[in-house]
C-alpha positions, 0 to 999 in steps of 0.5 A, spaced: 493 522 468 485 521 468 486 514 467 491 513 473 486 516 477 480 512 475 484 506 476 486 508 483 479 509 485 477 502 482 482 499 486 481 502 492 473 501 491 475 493 490 480 493 496 474 496 500 469 491 498 474 485 499 476 488 506 469 489 508 468 482 507 473 479 512 471 482 519 473 476 523 478 476 528 484 472 527 490 471 532 497 474 529 504 472 531 509 477 530 516 474 532 515 473 540 508 477 540 502 474 540 495 478 539 488 478 536 486 483 531 481 484 526 482 481 519 480 488 516 485 492 520 491 487 518 489 487 511 489 495 511 496 495 515 499 491 510 496 494 504 499 501 507 506 498 508 506 495 501 504 502 498 509 506 503 515 501 501 513 501 493 513 509 494 520 509 497 523 504 493 520 507 486 523 514 489 530 511 490 531 506 484 526 509 479 528 511 472 535 515 471 532 519 466 526 521 471 532 523 476 536 527 471 530 531 469 528 533 476 535 535 478 535 539 471 529 543 473 531 545 480 
C-alpha cells in the first residue's frame, strides 16, 4: 500500500513539472466550438477526465473476485 502512495506522489510531481513547462495558449477546436486555452488547463482537464473514466471503467468491469468479495462483506 505504501508503494502505491509513493508511486502516485511521484507521478503527480512528474505531471506537475511536465504541465508547468507548457504554459502557452493554443487554439482548441471541439466539434463546432473554437476557443483558446492554456496548455496547462487543457492537459489538466484531459488528465482528470482520464482518471475519472479509468475509475468508472475499473469499478464497472473490475475483477469478478473483488466484486464477489465486496458483496459478501455487505
